[in-house]
C-alpha positions in Angstrom: 48.2 -69.8 -10.0 46.6 -66.4 -10.5 43.6 -67.9 -12.4 43.1 -70.4 -9.6 43.1 -67.6 -6.9 40.7 -65.5 -9.0 38.4 -68.4 -9.5 38.4 -69.3 -5.8 37.8 -65.7 -4.8 34.9 -65.4 -7.3 33.3 -68.6 -6.0 33.8 -67.5 -2.4 32.1 -64.2 -3.1 29.2 -66.0 -4.8 28.9 -68.4 -1.8 28.9 -65.4 0.6 26.2 -63.6 -1.3 24.1 -66.8 -1.5 24.5 -67.4 2.3 23.5 -63.8 3.1 20.5 -64.2 0.9 19.4 -67.4 2.7 20.1 -65.9 6.1 18.1 -62.7 5.5 15.0 -64.8 4.7 13.9 -62.4 2.0 13.0 -63.8 -1.3 14.3 -62.3 -4.5 10.9 -63.0 -6.0 8.1 -61.0 -4.4 5.2 -62.8 -6.2 4.0 -63.9 -9.5 3.9 -61.5 -12.4 0.8 -59.5 -12.4 -0.1 -60.4 -8.9 -0.1 -57.5 -6.5 1.7 -57.9 -3.2 -1.0 -57.7 -0.5 1.3 -57.4 2.5 1.9 -53.8 3.7 5.3 -52.4 4.8 5.6 -52.4 8.6 7.5 -49.8 10.5 10.3 -51.2 12.6 9.9 -48.4 15.1 6.3 -48.7 16.0 5.0 -51.8 14.2 2.3 -49.9 12.3 1.7 -50.2 8.6 3.5 -47.5 6.5 1.3 -45.4 4.2 2.3 -43.1 1.3 1.0 -40.2 3.4 3.4 -41.0 6.2 6.3 -41.3 3.7 5.4 -37.9 2.1 5.2 -36.2 5.5 8.6 -37.6 6.5 10.1 -36.4 3.2 8.7 -32.9 3.8 10.0 -32.8 7.3 13.5 -33.8 6.2 13.5 -31.2 3.5 12.3 -28.5 5.9 14.9 -29.5 8.5 17.7 -29.5 5.8 16.7 -26.0 4.7 16.7 -24.7 8.3 20.1 -26.3 9.0 21.5 -24.7 5.9 20.0 -21.3 6.9 17.6 -21.0 3.9 14.5 -20.2 5.8 
């Protein structure tokens, strides 16, 4: 009985992960090996393409804000 319950739970979890993967619409494979992905990341807030410079500025802002909140000016 315990083996049956464990097997059913494992298959149920596998089915749940598979269903979530299908629902999200994202593919586990981004492209062929050696082929660069040409689609840029898009910001959900403003719809613009995200650049490395924007990410770096955001990281610096978060670090400075954390230092200020800790009182380490």
